[in-house]
KOLKOLPA-256868 format. One line per field, with one value per residue (C-alpha): residue in one letter; x, y, z. Coordinates in nm, 3 decimals, padded with zeros to 5 digits. Example, Ala and Ser with C-alpha at 12.3 -4.5 7.8 and 13.67 -1.06 7.14 Angstrom:
<recs>
r: (a:s)
u: (01.230:01.367)
v: (-00.450:-00.106)
w: (00.780:00.714)
</recs>
This chain:
<recs>
r: (m:l:l:i:l:t:p:n:i:d:p:e:s:a:v:y:r:q:l:l:a:h:l:g:s:l:e:n:i:q:l:r:v:h:h:e:q:g:v:e:q:t:l:t:e:i:y:l:i:g:n:t:a:a:v:s:l:d:h:m:r:s:l:p:g:v:e:r:a:a:a:s:q:a:t:p:i:i:g:g:g:s:i:r:p:a:t:a:g:h:r:r:t:r:r:a:g)
u: (-07.289:-07.426:-07.433:-07.689:-07.583:-07.771:-07.967:-07.740:-07.385:-07.165:-06.822:-06.640:-06.772:-06.565:-06.870:-06.819:-06.461:-06.449:-06.686:-06.455:-06.167:-06.292:-06.435:-06.105:-05.945:-06.203:-05.904:-06.039:-06.305:-06.270:-06.506:-06.701:-06.855:-07.139:-07.339:-07.658:-07.845:-08.184:-08.357:-08.433:-08.153:-07.769:-07.784:-07.493:-07.379:-07.083:-07.039:-06.826:-06.654:-06.462:-06.530:-06.789:-06.936:-06.657:-06.835:-07.081:-07.418:-07.586:-07.221:-07.214:-07.618:-07.491:-07.212:-07.230:-07.400:-07.476:-07.909:-07.935:-07.717:-07.818:-07.603:-07.596:-07.696:-07.370:-07.304:-07.274:-06.999:-07.029:-06.823:-06.725:-06.862:-07.233:-07.254:-07.341:-07.230:-07.474:-07.529:-07.564:-07.976:-07.970:-08.002:-07.842:-08.041:-07.879:-07.936:-08.123:-07.811)
v: (-07.947:-07.859:-07.480:-07.349:-07.024:-06.731:-06.868:-06.774:-06.664:-06.534:-06.755:-06.490:-06.249:-06.141:-06.261:-06.607:-06.607:-06.531:-06.762:-07.002:-06.893:-06.833:-07.241:-07.310:-07.183:-07.399:-07.674:-07.999:-07.934:-08.036:-07.904:-08.077:-07.792:-07.830:-07.647:-07.737:-07.547:-07.551:-07.393:-07.037:-06.996:-07.193:-07.363:-07.359:-07.652:-07.689:-08.016:-07.954:-08.278:-08.335:-08.235:-07.998:-08.024:-07.723:-07.515:-07.278:-07.352:-06.969:-06.925:-07.036:-06.909:-06.579:-06.502:-06.359:-06.550:-06.796:-06.895:-07.192:-07.418:-07.688:-07.993:-08.353:-08.586:-08.750:-09.111:-09.402:-09.554:-09.936:-10.228:-10.310:-10.671:-10.526:-10.675:-11.035:-11.236:-11.126:-11.559:-11.596:-11.697:-11.786:-12.161:-12.320:-12.479:-12.736:-12.719:-13.019:-13.117)
w: (08.325:08.025:07.906:07.627:07.552:07.364:06.933:06.707:06.904:06.653:06.701:06.673:06.901:07.197:07.403:07.264:07.297:07.596:07.743:07.610:07.747:08.099:08.075:07.965:08.254:08.517:08.634:08.596:08.326:07.963:07.750:07.435:07.237:06.972:06.804:06.623:06.250:06.204:06.001:06.173:06.432:06.518:06.883:07.073:07.362:07.548:07.794:08.116:08.179:08.432:08.790:08.812:09.171:09.276:08.989:09.069:08.879:08.949:08.841:08.475:08.413:08.543:08.217:07.925:07.622:07.882:07.760:08.001:08.228:08.382:08.595:08.555:08.841:08.950:08.862:09.117:09.123:09.089:09.295:09.579:09.503:09.450:09.071:09.011:08.691:08.455:08.486:08.840:08.917:08.580:08.429:08.187:07.888:07.629:07.295:07.102:06.881)
</recs>
């Protein structure tokens, strides 16, 4: 899940600190914070990594300091023999000496 905070949010502000404290209390969720400094504004993104299916997107959108929230698509789990080796179905060719 990705949270985009309000532009130019001050990392020292009470809103920012309370938001991080709340997000840090979520079970089985790790946070990755990214700041991008532009010419006119600073953009702050917070990535929620882990069991985000248990997190309400509407709740995240309603938190003070959050401008937008988006859920990532589920990543399929590959296994059970559904992946063939890279050489399957390919002919090997010999190089001329």
